C-alpha positions in Angstrom: 6.1 4.1 8.5 6.5 7.3 6.4 9.9 8.8 7.2 12.8 10.9 5.7 15.2 8.0 5.4 13.7 6.2 2.4 16.3 5.7 -0.3 15.7 7.2 -3.7 16.8 5.5 -7.0 19.5 7.6 -9.0 18.7 9.0 -12.5 15.1 9.1 -13.4 13.5 6.8 -10.8 10.0 7.3 -12.0 10.4 6.4 -15.6 8.8 9.2 -17.5 11.0 8.4 -20.6 10.2 4.8 -20.4 6.4 5.7 -20.2 6.8 7.7 -23.4 8.7 4.8 -25.0 5.8 2.5 -24.0 3.5 4.5 -26.3 1.6 6.6 -23.7 0.1 9.8 -25.2 2.3 12.7 -24.6 -0.2 14.6 -22.5 -1.0 11.5 -20.4 2.7 10.8 -20.0 3.3 14.3 -18.6 0.4 13.9 -16.1 1.8 10.5 -14.9 5.3 12.0 -14.6 4.0 14.9 -12.7 2.2 12.6 -10.2 5.3 10.7 -9.7 7.4 13.8 -9.0 5.0 15.1 -6.6 5.0 11.8 -4.7 8.6 11.5 -4.8 9.2 15.2 -3.8 6.4 15.2 -1.1 7.4 17.1 2.0 9.2 14.8 4.4 7.6 14.3 7.7 8.7 12.9 11.1 8.7 9.2 11.5 5.2 8.0 11.8 3.9 5.5 14.6 0.7 3.7 14.5 -1.2 4.2 17.8 -2.3 1.4 19.9 -5.9 2.2 20.6 -8.6 1.0 22.7 -10.9 -1.1 20.4 -14.3 -2.4 21.1 -14.5 -6.1 21.4 -16.5 -6.5 18.2 -13.9 -4.6 16.3 -11.1 -6.6 17.8 -12.9 -9.9 17.0 -13.7 -8.7 13.3 -10.0 -7.8 12.8 -8.8 -11.0 14.4 -11.0 -13.1 12.2 -9.9 -11.2 9.1 -6.3 -11.8 10.0 -6.7 -15.6 10.8 -8.6 -16.4 7.5 -5.9 -18.1 5.5 -7.6 -17.8 2.1 -5.0 -17.8 -0.6 -4.9 -14.7 -3.0 -6.9 -16.5 -5.8 -9.1 -14.0 -7.7 -12.6 -14.9 -8.8 -14.5 -13.1 -11.4 -18.3 -12.8 -12.2 -17.8 -12.7 -15.8 -15.1 -12.5 -18.6 -15.1 -8.8 -18.8 -14.2 -8.5 -15.0 -11.3 -10.9 -15.8 -10.2 -8.9 -18.8 -10.1 -5.8 -16.7 -8.2 -7.4 -13.9 -5.5 -8.8 -16.5 -5.3 -5.4 -18.1 -4.7 -3.7 -14.6 -2.0 -6.4 -13.8 -0.1 -5.9 -17.0 -0.3 -2.0 -16.6 0.8 -2.0 -12.9 3.5 -4.6 -13.7 5.0 -2.2 -16.3 5.0 0.7 -14.0 6.5 -1.2 -11.1 9.2 -3.2 -12.8 11.9 -0.5 -11.9 11.1 -1.3 -8.3 10.5 -4.9 -8.5 12.7 -6.3 -11.3 11.9 -10.0 -10.9 8.8 -10.6 -13.0 7.5 -13.5 -10.9 7.9 -11.7 -7.6 6.3 -8.6 -9.0 3.3 -10.4 -10.4 2.8 -12.3 -7.1 3.0 -9.0 -5.2 0.4 -7.2 -7.4 -1.9 -10.2 -7.4 -1.8 -10.3 -3.6 -2.3 -6.4 -3.3 -5.3 -6.6 -5.6 -6.9 -9.6 -3.8 -6.2 -8.1 -0.1 -7.3 -4.7 -1.1 -10.5 -5.8 -2.8 -11.0 -8.2 0.1 -11.0 -5.2 2.6 -13.1 -3.1 0.2 -10.0 -0.8 -0.7 -9.1 0.5 -4.0 -5.8 -1.4 -5.0 -4.2 1.7 -6.4 -4.6 3.4 -3.0 -3.0 0.5 -1.3 0.1 0.7 -3.9 0.3 4.4 -3.2 0.5 3.8 0.5 3.2 1.0 0.0 5.1 3.6 -2.1 5.2 6.1 0.7 5.6 3.6 3.5 8.3 1.2 2.3 9.1 1.9 -1.3 8.1 -1.7 -2.0 10.7 -3.2 0.2 9.5 -6.4 1.8 11.9 -6.3 4.6 11.7 -2.6 5.4 11.9 -1.7 9.2 11.3 1.8 10.4 13.0 3.8 13.2 10.0 3.0 15.2 9.9 -0.7 14.4 7.1 -0.9 11.8 7.6 -3.8 9.4 7.2 -4.8 5.7 5.5 -3.4 2.8 2.8 -1.8 4.7 4.9 -0.9 7.6 2.7 -2.7 10.2 3.5 -2.0 13.8 4.3 -5.2 15.7 1.9 -4.5 18.5 -0.8 -5.5 16.1 0.2 -9.1 16.4 -0.6 -9.1 20.1 -4.0 -7.3 19.5 -5.4 -9.2 16.7 -2.9 -11.9 15.7 -1.0 -14.8 17.2 1.9 -12.6 18.6 4.2 -13.9 15.8 6.0 -10.5 14.8 8.3 -12.2 12.2 5.1 -13.2 10.2 4.8 -9.4 9.4 7.7 -10.0 6.8 5.5 -12.5 4.9 4.1 -10.6 2.0 0.3 -11.8 2.3 0.3 -11.6 6.0 1.7 -8.1 5.9 -0.7 -7.0 3.3 -3.6 -8.6 4.9 -2.9 -6.7 8.3 -2.2 -3.5 6.6 -5.4 -3.5 4.5 -7.5 -4.8 7.4 -6.2 -2.1 9.6 -6.7 0.7 7.0 -10.3 -0.6 6.5 -10.9 -0.4 10.2 -9.6 3.3 10.1 -11.7 4.2 7.3 -14.8 2.8 9.0 -13.7 4.8 12.2 -13.5 8.0 10.2 -16.7 7.5 8.3 -15.0 7.0 5.0 -12.8 10.1 5.2 -9.6 8.9 3.3 -7.6 11.8 4.6 -8.2 11.3 8.2 -7.9 7.4 7.8 -4.6 7.7 6.2 -3.4 10.0 8.9 -4.5 7.7 11.6 -2.9 4.7 9.8 0.5 6.6 10.1 -0.2 7.9 13.5 -0.3 11.5 12.4 -4.0 12.2 12.3 -4.6 15.8 11.3 -1.4 16.6 9.9 -1.2 17.0 6.1 2.3 15.5 5.0 1.6 11.8 5.1 -2.0 11.7 3.6 -1.1 14.2 1.0 2.0 12.1 0.0 -0.1 8.8 -0.2 -2.9 10.7 -2.2 -0.2 12.1 -4.7 1.4 8.5 -5.0 -2.1 7.0 -5.5 -2.3 8.9 -8.9 0.6 6.8 -10.1 -1.5 3.7 -9.8 -4.9 4.7 -11.4 
């Protein structure tokens, strides 16, 4: 979960100079760099902790079915234009993420899975990337001081509530992203689409500004 012990890369971790070299217009590069700085310099909050809440049987069943569906992350497109937009998104996000995930194959698989699981849950893939930036800094095996695991820092109790009690599976990329996206979707529905409150609930800090503000700032990096 969101916490003060995230490691930060030295030098220029957000790559504004690289963005300029990549040919981004100066004004756009400045906006991109500012968003990254705001995300990296967001006020540090106390360690978050997703809360185990009483769920209606219908909600629990829907979440359980979403988690059990083992559909592989293979995108499908209605037309060539949709596919072209996806390929452009993948290329753009891959460039921005390569300082964090250096291996191209790992980076491509990660982004393709984020896109698939986010869209499957009805979420903006950019918001999911922003949440992951704040939660784990893109570390697959991240473990928080309260025991949250993986990219989206899913609390292990969720494997008892809606899964098969296999906590180690939360270190599997697709499993972690599926849990995280499904849980965030549930919170958005609970909060009638209010992203700010849903993000706070995801972190166990509903009503406090630090975490949702950090994720919303990070989201700007991935638009």
